[in-house]
DSSP file (Angstrom, degrees, kcal/mol; ACC not computed):
  #  RESIDUE AA STRUCTURE BP1 BP2  ACC     N-H-->O    O-->H-N    N-H-->O    O-->H-N    TCO  KAPPA ALPHA  PHI   PSI    X-CA   Y-CA   Z-CA
    1    1 A M              0   0    0      0, 0.0    64,-2.7     0, 0.0     2,-0.6   0.000 360.0 360.0 360.0 132.3  100.7   90.8   95.3
    2    2 A V  E     -a   65   0A   0     62,-0.2     2,-0.6    64,-0.1    64,-0.2  -0.944 360.0-155.0-109.5 121.3  101.1   92.0   98.9
    3    3 A R  E     -a   66   0A   0     62,-3.5    64,-3.6    -2,-0.6     2,-0.2  -0.859  16.7-154.8 -95.4 121.3   98.3   91.2  101.2
    4    4 A L  E     -a   67   0A   0     -2,-0.6    64,-0.1    62,-0.2     4,-0.1  -0.611  19.4-100.2 -98.2 157.2   98.2   93.6  104.1
    5    5 A S        -     0   0    0     62,-1.2    37,-0.1    -2,-0.2    -1,-0.1  -0.252  33.5-111.3 -63.9 155.8   96.8   93.2  107.6
    6    6 A P  S    S+     0   0    0      0, 0.0     2,-0.7     0, 0.0    10,-0.5   0.839 113.0  52.5 -58.0 -30.8   93.3   94.6  108.4
    7    7 A S  E     +b   42   0B   0     34,-1.2    36,-2.1     9,-0.1     2,-0.8  -0.884  60.5 171.2-112.7 105.0   95.2   97.1  110.6
    8    8 A V  E     -b   43   0B   0     -2,-0.7     7,-0.2    34,-0.2    36,-0.2  -0.930  31.5-179.0-104.3 104.3   98.0   98.9  108.9
    9    9 A H  E     +b   44   0B   0     34,-2.0    36,-3.0    -2,-0.8    37,-0.3  -0.561  20.6  99.3-113.8 166.3   98.7  101.4  111.7
   10   10 A G  S >  S-     0   0    0     34,-0.2     3,-2.0    -2,-0.2   128,-0.1  -0.731  75.0 -31.1 143.0 171.9  100.9  104.3  112.5
   11   11 A A  T 3  S+     0   0    0      1,-0.3   128,-0.1    -2,-0.2   127,-0.0  -0.270 129.0  24.2 -54.0 132.8  100.9  108.1  112.6
   12   12 A G  T 3  S+     0   0    0    126,-0.4    -1,-0.3     1,-0.3   127,-0.1   0.493  84.6 161.5  87.6   4.6   98.6  109.4  110.0
   13   13 A D    <   +     0   0    0     -3,-2.0    -1,-0.3   125,-0.2    -4,-0.1  -0.340  19.0 177.3 -58.7 132.9   96.5  106.2  109.8
   14   14 A H        +     0   0    0      4,-0.1    -1,-0.1    -2,-0.0    -5,-0.1   0.044  53.0  88.2-122.5  22.5   93.1  106.8  108.2
   15   15 A G  S  > S-     0   0    0     -7,-0.2     4,-1.4     3,-0.0    -8,-0.1   0.330  96.6 -39.0 -99.0-136.5   91.9  103.2  108.4
   16   16 A F  H  > S+     0   0    0    -10,-0.5     4,-2.6     1,-0.2     5,-0.2   0.850 124.3  56.9 -68.1 -39.5   90.2  100.9  110.9
   17   17 A V  H  > S+     0   0    0      1,-0.2     4,-2.6     2,-0.2     5,-0.2   0.949 108.6  46.0 -63.4 -48.4   91.7  102.1  114.2
   18   18 A P  H  > S+     0   0    0      0, 0.0     4,-2.4     0, 0.0    -1,-0.2   0.880 112.2  53.3 -60.5 -34.2   90.7  105.7  113.7
   19   19 A L  H  X S+     0   0    0     -4,-1.4     4,-2.3     2,-0.2    -2,-0.2   0.931 109.8  46.9 -63.4 -45.3   87.2  104.5  112.7
   20   20 A L  H  X S+     0   0    0     -4,-2.6     4,-2.5     1,-0.2    -1,-0.2   0.883 111.3  52.1 -63.8 -38.6   87.0  102.5  115.9
   21   21 A V  H  X S+     0   0    0     -4,-2.6     4,-2.6    -5,-0.2    -1,-0.2   0.926 110.3  48.3 -62.2 -44.5   88.2  105.4  117.9
   22   22 A N  H  X S+     0   0    0     -4,-2.4     4,-2.4     2,-0.2    -2,-0.2   0.897 111.4  49.1 -65.3 -40.6   85.5  107.7  116.4
   23   23 A I  H  X S+     0   0    0     -4,-2.3     4,-2.7     2,-0.2     6,-0.2   0.943 113.2  47.5 -62.4 -46.8   82.7  105.1  117.0
   24   24 A A  H  X>S+     0   0    0     -4,-2.5     4,-2.2     1,-0.2     5,-0.7   0.902 111.8  50.0 -62.0 -41.8   83.8  104.7  120.7
   25   25 A R  H  <5S+     0   0    0     -4,-2.6    -1,-0.2     1,-0.2    -2,-0.2   0.922 113.8  45.9 -62.1 -44.2   84.0  108.5  121.1
   26   26 A E  H  <5S+     0   0    0     -4,-2.4    -2,-0.2     1,-0.2    -1,-0.2   0.892 118.7  40.6 -65.7 -41.4   80.6  108.9  119.7
   27   27 A K  H  <5S-     0   0    0     -4,-2.7    -2,-0.2     2,-0.2    -1,-0.2   0.697 105.1-124.3 -84.3 -20.1   79.0  106.1  121.7
   28   28 A G  T  <5S+     0   0    0     -4,-2.2     2,-0.3    -5,-0.2    -3,-0.2   0.524  83.8  58.5  87.2   5.4   80.8  106.9  125.0
   29   29 A F  S   <S-     0   0    0     -5,-0.7     2,-0.4    -6,-0.2    -2,-0.2  -0.974  78.6-119.7-158.8 153.8   82.3  103.4  125.3
   30   30 A A  E     -d   90   0C   0     59,-2.8    61,-2.2    -2,-0.3     2,-0.3  -0.788  37.7-166.3 -95.7 141.2   84.6  101.0  123.3
   31   31 A A  E     -d   91   0C   0     -2,-0.4     2,-0.3    59,-0.2    61,-0.2  -0.904  19.5-169.4-134.1 156.3   83.0   97.7  122.3
   32   32 A Y  E     -d   92   0C   0     59,-1.3    61,-1.7    -2,-0.3     2,-0.4  -0.913  34.2-104.8-133.2 162.0   83.8   94.3  121.0
   33   33 A V  E >  S-d   93   0C   0     74,-0.4     3,-2.0    -2,-0.3     5,-0.3  -0.754  76.2 -37.1 -92.6 131.7   81.6   91.5  119.8
   34   34 A G  T 3  S-     0   0    0     59,-0.6    -2,-0.1    -2,-0.4    59,-0.0  -0.341 129.8 -13.4  62.1-127.7   80.9   88.5  122.0
   35   35 A E  T 3  S-     0   0    0     -2,-0.1    -1,-0.3    57,-0.1    41,-0.1   0.627  85.5-128.6 -81.0 -14.6   84.1   87.5  123.9
   36   36 A G    <   +     0   0    0     -3,-2.0    40,-2.6    39,-0.1    41,-0.3   0.719  69.6 130.4  72.5  20.5   86.2   89.7  121.7
   37   37 A A        +     0   0    0     -4,-0.2    -3,-0.1    38,-0.2    -1,-0.1   0.575  32.6 110.8 -85.3  -9.4   88.6   86.8  121.1
   38   38 A N        -     0   0    0     -5,-0.3    37,-3.2    69,-0.1     2,-0.3  -0.383  63.3-137.6 -63.0 146.3   88.6   87.2  117.3
   39   39 A V  E     - C   0  74B   0     35,-0.2    72,-2.7    36,-0.1    -1,-0.1  -0.830  17.1-161.3-117.0 147.5   92.0   88.4  116.2
   40   40 A W  E     - C   0  73B   0     33,-2.1    33,-3.4    -2,-0.3     2,-0.1  -0.979  21.2-130.9-117.0 132.9   93.2   90.9  113.7
   41   41 A P  E     -     0   0B   0      0, 0.0   -34,-1.2     0, 0.0     2,-0.3  -0.478  28.6-158.9 -72.0 157.4   96.8   90.8  112.3
   42   42 A G  E     +bC   7  70B   0     28,-1.8    28,-2.5   -36,-0.1    27,-2.3  -0.974  17.4 177.7-139.1 154.0   98.6   94.1  112.4
   43   43 A V  E     -b    8   0B   0    -36,-2.1   -34,-2.0    -2,-0.3     2,-0.2  -0.968  30.8-115.6-154.0 141.1  101.5   95.8  110.7
   44   44 A H  E  >  -b    9   0B   0     -2,-0.3     4,-1.7   -36,-0.2     3,-0.4  -0.497  26.0-122.5 -76.3 145.8  103.0   99.3  111.0
   45   45 A R  H  > S+     0   0    0    -36,-3.0     4,-1.6     1,-0.2   -35,-0.1   0.868 111.7  53.0 -56.6 -40.5  102.9  101.5  108.0
   46   46 A L  H  > S+     0   0    0    -37,-0.3     4,-1.7     1,-0.2    -1,-0.2   0.858 106.2  53.4 -67.3 -33.7  106.7  101.9  107.8
   47   47 A D  H  > S+     0   0    0     -3,-0.4     4,-2.1     1,-0.2    -1,-0.2   0.848 105.1  54.6 -68.5 -33.0  107.1   98.2  107.8
   48   48 A T  H  X S+     0   0    0     -4,-1.7     4,-2.9     2,-0.2    -1,-0.2   0.887 104.9  54.1 -67.1 -36.1  104.8   97.8  104.9
   49   49 A G  H  X S+     0   0    0     -4,-1.6     4,-2.0     1,-0.2    -2,-0.2   0.922 108.7  48.2 -61.2 -43.0  106.9  100.3  103.0
   50   50 A A  H  X S+     0   0    0     -4,-1.7     4,-2.2     2,-0.2    -1,-0.2   0.890 111.6  51.1 -63.7 -38.9  110.0   98.2  103.6
   51   51 A L  H  X S+     0   0    0     -4,-2.1     4,-2.7     2,-0.2    -2,-0.2   0.941 108.2  50.5 -64.7 -47.5  108.1   95.1  102.5
   52   52 A Y  H  X S+     0   0    0     -4,-2.9     4,-2.7     1,-0.2     5,-0.2   0.902 109.7  52.1 -57.9 -40.6  107.0   96.7   99.2
   53   53 A R  H  X S+     0   0    0     -4,-2.0     4,-2.4    -5,-0.2    -1,-0.2   0.941 110.5  47.4 -60.6 -46.9  110.6   97.7   98.5
   54   54 A L  H  X>S+     0   0    0     -4,-2.2     4,-2.7     1,-0.2     5,-0.5   0.902 112.2  49.9 -61.4 -41.6  111.8   94.2   99.1
   55   55 A V  H  X5S+     0   0    0     -4,-2.7     4,-1.7     1,-0.2    -1,-0.2   0.938 113.3  45.7 -62.9 -46.6  109.1   92.8   96.9
   56   56 A L  H  <5S+     0   0    0     -4,-2.7    -2,-0.2    -5,-0.2    -1,-0.2   0.877 121.0  38.6 -64.8 -36.9  109.8   95.2   94.1
   57   57 A E  H  <5S+     0   0    0     -4,-2.4    -2,-0.2    -5,-0.2    -1,-0.2   0.801 134.0  12.4 -84.6 -29.4  113.6   94.7   94.3
   58   58 A H  H  <5S+     0   0    0     -4,-2.7     2,-0.3    -5,-0.2    -3,-0.2   0.570  95.0  97.8-129.8 -11.5  113.8   90.9   94.9
   59   59 A A     << -     0   0    0     -4,-1.7     2,-0.2    -5,-0.5     3,-0.1  -0.609  64.1-124.0 -95.0 145.4  110.6   89.0   94.4
   60   60 A A    >   -     0   0    0     -2,-0.3     3,-0.8     1,-0.1    -2,-0.1  -0.501  39.7 -99.9 -74.5 151.0  109.5   87.0   91.4
   61   61 A G  T 3  S+     0   0    0      1,-0.2    -1,-0.1    -2,-0.2     3,-0.1  -0.263 100.1  37.8 -68.7 158.6  106.2   88.0   89.8
   62   62 A G  T 3  S+     0   0    0      1,-0.3    -1,-0.2    -3,-0.1     2,-0.2   0.457  87.3 118.8  83.4   1.3  103.0   86.1   90.5
   63   63 A L    <   -     0   0    0     -3,-0.8     2,-0.4   -61,-0.0    -1,-0.3  -0.605  57.8-130.1 -98.7 161.2  103.7   85.4   94.2
   64   64 A R        -     0   0    0     -2,-0.2     2,-0.4    -3,-0.1   -62,-0.2  -0.930  20.3-169.1-112.6 134.7  101.7   86.4   97.2
   65   65 A W  E     -a    2   0A   0    -64,-2.7   -62,-3.5    -2,-0.4     2,-0.6  -0.950  15.5-136.9-122.6 141.5  103.3   88.1  100.2
   66   66 A H  E     -a    3   0A   0     -2,-0.4     2,-1.4   -64,-0.2   -62,-0.2  -0.877   3.8-155.1-103.4 120.7  101.7   88.7  103.6
   67   67 A G  E     +a    4   0A   0    -64,-3.6   -62,-1.2    -2,-0.6     2,-0.4  -0.675  45.4 136.7 -90.9  81.2  102.4   92.1  105.2
   68   68 A V        +     0   0    0     -2,-1.4   -25,-0.2   -64,-0.1    47,-0.2  -0.986  27.8 168.7-134.5 121.0  101.8   90.9  108.8
   69   69 A A  S    S+     0   0    0    -27,-2.3     2,-0.5    -2,-0.4   -26,-0.2   0.800  83.2  35.5 -94.7 -39.3  104.0   91.9  111.8
   70   70 A E  E    S-C   42   0B   0    -28,-2.5   -28,-1.8     1,-0.1    -1,-0.3  -0.973  73.9-150.6-117.6 123.6  101.6   90.5  114.5
   71   71 A E  E    S-     0   0B   0     -2,-0.5    42,-1.7     1,-0.2     2,-0.2   0.795  78.1  -7.0 -67.8 -29.8   99.7   87.4  113.5
   72   72 A G  E     -     0   0B   0     40,-0.2    -1,-0.2   -32,-0.1   -33,-0.0  -0.633  54.7-169.2-172.4 109.7   96.6   88.1  115.6
   73   73 A V  E     -C   40   0B   0    -33,-3.4   -33,-2.1    -3,-0.3     5,-0.1  -0.894  39.3-112.8 -99.4 122.3   95.8   90.8  118.2
   74   74 A P  E >>  -C   39   0B   0      0, 0.0     4,-1.7     0, 0.0     3,-0.7  -0.289  16.8-133.8 -57.0 134.4   92.6   90.0  120.1
   75   75 A F  H 3> S+     0   0    0    -37,-3.2     4,-2.6     1,-0.3     5,-0.2   0.848 106.2  60.6 -58.8 -35.1   89.9   92.5  119.2
   76   76 A R  H 3> S+     0   0    0    -40,-2.6     4,-2.0   -38,-0.3    -1,-0.3   0.885 104.3  49.7 -59.1 -38.8   89.1   92.9  122.9
   77   77 A D  H <> S+     0   0    0     -3,-0.7     4,-2.2   -41,-0.3    -1,-0.2   0.867 108.7  52.5 -68.5 -36.4   92.6   94.1  123.5
   78   78 A I  H  X S+     0   0    0     -4,-1.7     4,-1.9     2,-0.2    -2,-0.2   0.947 112.6  43.9 -62.9 -47.9   92.3   96.6  120.6
   79   79 A T  H  X S+     0   0    0     -4,-2.6     4,-2.9     1,-0.2    -2,-0.2   0.832 110.1  56.5 -69.5 -30.1   89.1   98.0  122.1
   80   80 A T  H  X S+     0   0    0     -4,-2.0     4,-2.5    -5,-0.2    -1,-0.2   0.925 107.3  48.7 -63.8 -43.1   90.7   98.0  125.6
   81   81 A A  H  X S+     0   0    0     -4,-2.2     4,-2.2     2,-0.2    -2,-0.2   0.886 112.7  48.6 -63.0 -37.9   93.6  100.2  124.3
   82   82 A I  H  X S+     0   0    0     -4,-1.9     4,-2.1     2,-0.2    -2,-0.2   0.925 110.4  50.9 -67.3 -44.2   91.0  102.5  122.7
   83   83 A G  H  X>S+     0   0    0     -4,-2.9     5,-2.4     1,-0.2     4,-1.0   0.904 111.6  47.9 -59.5 -41.9   89.0  102.7  125.9
   84   84 A Q  H  <5S+     0   0    0     -4,-2.5     3,-0.3     3,-0.2    -1,-0.2   0.914 110.6  51.4 -65.1 -42.1   92.1  103.5  127.9
   85   85 A G  H  <5S+     0   0    0     -4,-2.2    -1,-0.2     1,-0.2    -2,-0.2   0.841 119.2  36.0 -64.2 -32.8   93.2  106.2  125.3
   86   86 A L  H  <5S-     0   0    0     -4,-2.1    -1,-0.2     2,-0.1    -2,-0.2   0.502 106.4-126.2 -95.5  -6.3   89.7  107.8  125.5
   87   87 A N  T  <5 +     0   0    0     -4,-1.0    -3,-0.2    -3,-0.3    -4,-0.1   0.938  67.8 126.0  56.8  50.0   89.3  107.1  129.2
   88   88 A I      < -     0   0    0     -5,-2.4    -1,-0.2    -6,-0.1   -59,-0.2  -0.881  65.1 -86.7-130.6 162.6   85.9  105.4  128.6
   89   89 A P        -     0   0    0      0, 0.0   -59,-2.8     0, 0.0     2,-0.4  -0.228  33.3-145.9 -68.5 160.6   84.5  102.0  129.6
   90   90 A V  E     +d   30   0C   0    -61,-0.2     2,-0.3    -7,-0.0   -59,-0.2  -0.991  29.8 149.2-127.2 134.4   85.0   98.9  127.4
   91   91 A R  E     -d   31   0C   0    -61,-2.2   -59,-1.3    -2,-0.4     2,-0.2  -0.996  47.0 -96.8-159.5 162.8   82.5   96.2  127.1
   92   92 A S  E     -d   32   0C   0     -2,-0.3     2,-0.4   -61,-0.2   -59,-0.2  -0.547  43.8-140.0 -75.3 148.3   80.9   93.5  125.0
   93   93 A V  E     -d   33   0C   0    -61,-1.7   -59,-0.6    -2,-0.2     3,-0.4  -0.915  12.0-155.6-117.1 141.5   77.8   94.5  123.2
   94   94 A S  S    S+     0   0    0     -2,-0.4     5,-0.1     1,-0.2     4,-0.0  -0.855  91.6  32.8-100.9 149.9   74.5   92.8  122.5
   95   95 A G  S >> S+     0   0    0     -2,-0.4     3,-1.7     3,-0.1     4,-0.7   0.928  77.8 176.7  67.3  43.2   72.8   94.2  119.5
   96   96 A A  H 3>  +     0   0    0     -3,-0.4     4,-3.1     1,-0.3     5,-0.5   0.745  67.5  70.6 -56.6 -26.5   76.2   94.8  118.0
   97   97 A E  H 3> S+     0   0    0      1,-0.2     4,-2.2     2,-0.2    -1,-0.3   0.882  95.6  53.4 -59.3 -36.9   74.7   96.1  114.8
   98   98 A A  H <4 S+     0   0    0     -3,-1.7    -1,-0.2     2,-0.2    -2,-0.2   0.834 115.7  39.6 -67.7 -30.9   73.4   99.2  116.6
   99   99 A Y  H  < S+     0   0    0     -4,-0.7    -2,-0.2    -3,-0.4    -1,-0.2   0.950 130.8  23.8 -81.3 -53.6   77.0   99.9  117.8
  100  100 A F  H >< S-     0   0    0     -4,-3.1     3,-2.2     1,-0.2    -3,-0.2   0.668  81.1-179.4 -89.6 -18.3   79.1   99.0  114.8
  101  101 A T  G >< S+     0   0    0     -4,-2.2     3,-1.8    -5,-0.5     4,-0.2  -0.292  76.1   0.3  47.4-125.3   76.5   99.5  112.0
  102  102 A W  G 3  S+     0   0    0      1,-0.3     3,-0.5     2,-0.1    -1,-0.3   0.685 130.7  64.9 -63.7 -18.1   78.1   98.6  108.6
  103  103 A F  G <> S+     0   0    0     -3,-2.2     4,-2.6     1,-0.2     3,-0.4   0.493  71.6  97.3 -84.8  -3.4   81.4   97.9  110.4
  104  104 A L  H <> S+     0   0    0     -3,-1.8     4,-1.5     1,-0.2    -1,-0.2   0.887  79.2  55.3 -54.4 -43.7   80.0   94.8  112.3
  105  105 A R  H  > S+     0   0    0     -3,-0.5     4,-0.5    -4,-0.2    -1,-0.2   0.912 112.7  42.2 -57.1 -43.3   81.4   92.4  109.7
  106  106 A F  H >4 S+     0   0    0     -3,-0.4     3,-0.9    -4,-0.3    -1,-0.2   0.883 111.0  54.7 -71.5 -39.5   84.9   93.7  110.1
  107  107 A A  H 3< S+     0   0    0     -4,-2.6   -74,-0.4     1,-0.2    -1,-0.2   0.733 111.6  47.0 -66.4 -21.2   84.7   94.0  113.9
  108  108 A S  H 3< S+     0   0    0     -4,-1.5    -1,-0.2    -5,-0.2    -2,-0.2   0.524  84.5 121.9 -96.4  -8.6   83.7   90.3  114.0
  109  109 A M    <<  -     0   0    0     -3,-0.9     2,-0.5    -4,-0.5    -3,-0.1  -0.268  44.2-163.3 -61.2 138.1   86.4   89.0  111.6
  110  110 A D        +     0   0    0    -72,-0.2   -70,-0.2     2,-0.1    -1,-0.1  -0.930  24.7 157.4-119.8 103.0   88.8   86.4  112.9
  111  111 A V        -     0   0    0    -72,-2.7     2,-0.1    -2,-0.5    -2,-0.1  -0.461  14.9-179.3-132.0  61.3   91.7   86.4  110.6
  112  112 A P        +     0   0    0      0, 0.0     2,-0.4     0, 0.0   -40,-0.2  -0.436  17.4 179.8 -61.3 134.3   94.9   85.1  112.1
  113  113 A T        -     0   0    0    -42,-1.7     2,-0.4    -2,-0.1    -2,-0.1  -0.995  18.6-145.9-142.0 142.4   97.6   85.3  109.4
  114  114 A S        -     0   0    0     -2,-0.4     4,-0.1     1,-0.1     3,-0.1  -0.859  13.8-172.7-111.7 144.9  101.3   84.4  109.2
  115  115 A S     >  +     0   0    0     -2,-0.4     4,-3.0   -47,-0.2     5,-0.3   0.071  52.6 118.6-114.3  21.0  104.1   86.2  107.4
  116  116 A A  H  > S+     0   0    0      1,-0.2     4,-2.5     2,-0.2     5,-0.2   0.902  77.8  45.7 -56.2 -44.6  106.6   83.5  108.2
  117  117 A A  H  > S+     0   0    0      2,-0.2     4,-2.9     1,-0.2     5,-0.3   0.911 112.7  50.9 -66.5 -41.1  107.2   82.6  104.5
  118  118 A T  H  > S+     0   0    0      1,-0.2     4,-2.2     2,-0.2     6,-0.7   0.932 113.0  45.8 -59.8 -46.9  107.5   86.3  103.6
  119  119 A C  H  X S+     0   0    0     -4,-3.0     4,-1.7     4,-0.2    -2,-0.2   0.919 116.6  44.9 -63.6 -44.2  110.0   86.9  106.3
  120  120 A K  H  < S+     0   0    0     -4,-2.5    -2,-0.2    -5,-0.3    -1,-0.2   0.935 118.8  39.5 -67.3 -47.5  112.0   83.8  105.4
  121  121 A L  H  < S+     0   0    0     -4,-2.9    -2,-0.2    -5,-0.2    -1,-0.2   0.818 129.8  27.6 -76.8 -31.3  112.1   84.3  101.6
  122  122 A L  H  < S-     0   0    0     -4,-2.2    -1,-0.2    -5,-0.3    -3,-0.2   0.570  98.2-123.6-105.9 -12.1  112.5   88.1  101.5
  123  123 A G     <  +     0   0    0     -4,-1.7     2,-0.3    -5,-0.4    -4,-0.2   0.720  51.3 164.9  73.8  19.7  114.4   88.6  104.8
  124  124 A W        -     0   0    0     -6,-0.7    -1,-0.2    -5,-0.2    -2,-0.1  -0.558  13.6-179.5 -73.7 130.2  111.7   91.1  105.9
  125  125 A Q        -     0   0    0     -2,-0.3   -56,-0.1    -3,-0.1    -1,-0.0  -0.886  22.9-137.5-133.7 101.6  111.8   91.9  109.6
  126  126 A P        +     0   0    0      0, 0.0   -79,-0.0     0, 0.0   -78,-0.0  -0.340  27.1 172.6 -58.2 136.9  109.1   94.3  110.9
  127  127 A K        +     0   0    0      2,-0.1     3,-0.1   -83,-0.1   -58,-0.0   0.506  40.9  93.0-124.7 -11.8  110.8   96.7  113.4
  128  128 A N  S    S-     0   0    0      1,-0.2   -84,-0.1   -84,-0.1     6,-0.1  -0.319  86.2 -66.6 -89.7 170.7  108.2   99.3  114.3
  129  129 A P        -     0   0    0      0, 0.0    -1,-0.2     0, 0.0    -2,-0.1  -0.105  52.9-113.9 -56.2 149.1  105.8   99.3  117.2
  130  130 A G     >  -     0   0    0     -3,-0.1     4,-2.6   -87,-0.1     5,-0.2  -0.216  35.6 -94.0 -74.2 172.8  103.0   96.8  117.4
  131  131 A L  H  > S+     0   0    0      1,-0.2     4,-2.3     2,-0.2     5,-0.2   0.915 121.7  46.1 -58.6 -49.9   99.4   97.7  117.1
  132  132 A L  H  > S+     0   0    0      1,-0.2     4,-1.1     2,-0.2    -1,-0.2   0.911 115.4  46.1 -65.0 -41.8   98.6   98.0  120.8
  133  133 A A  H  > S+     0   0    0      1,-0.2     4,-0.8     2,-0.2     3,-0.3   0.903 113.3  51.3 -64.3 -39.7  101.7  100.1  121.6
  134  134 A D  H >X S+     0   0    0     -4,-2.6     4,-2.6     1,-0.2     3,-0.7   0.861  99.9  62.4 -68.3 -35.7  101.0  102.2  118.5
  135  135 A I  H 3< S+     0   0    0     -4,-2.3     5,-0.5     1,-0.2    -1,-0.2   0.895 109.2  42.5 -56.2 -38.9   97.4  102.9  119.6
  136  136 A S  H 3< S+     0   0    0     -4,-1.1    -1,-0.2    -3,-0.3    -2,-0.2   0.635 126.7  29.5 -85.2 -11.8   98.6  104.6  122.7
  137  137 A T  H << S+     0   0    0     -4,-0.8    -2,-0.2    -3,-0.7    -3,-0.2   0.538  98.0  77.0-124.2  -7.3  101.5  106.6  121.1
  138  138 A A  S  < S-     0   0    0     -4,-2.6  -126,-0.4    -5,-0.1  -125,-0.2   0.257 105.5 -97.9 -98.3  14.8  100.6  107.4  117.4
  139  139 A G  S    S+     0   0    0     -4,-0.1    -3,-0.1  -128,-0.1    -4,-0.1   0.757  74.8 139.4  85.0  24.1   98.2  110.2  117.9
  140  140 A Y              0   0    0     -5,-0.5    -4,-0.1    -6,-0.3    -5,-0.1   0.690 360.0 360.0 -72.6 -17.1   94.9  108.4  117.6
  141  141 A F              0   0    0     -6,-0.2    -1,-0.2    -5,-0.1    -5,-0.0   0.410 360.0 360.0-113.3 360.0   93.4  110.4  120.4
């Protein structure tokens, strides 16, 4: 089993980052909950492909592998990158439910995760851009 980061990003991404971009575009500002210090791990889509290949070719069954290139990117930094990409303000929100609606639970998650064991045991080494760099270059805007 491969556990992937909340943000599996890269060109063609249809996950959480495009959703956050669309919410920010609709609301006219990018937002985070509270201090925005909660963290999301991130991994590039191409690095996950390399990980799946290694797991299929070399891993014993029944084990868990973490597909994480960055252990924890602060949510405030993610929304700041989105705000810069859209050229809109970034701020903390009160009444976050009105901003995020059903996505509030995910926007509030603090899920630092390590892939140290995965990297050591499989020799997996993520090589592609990190989440923040990718937000500004992978066509999200």
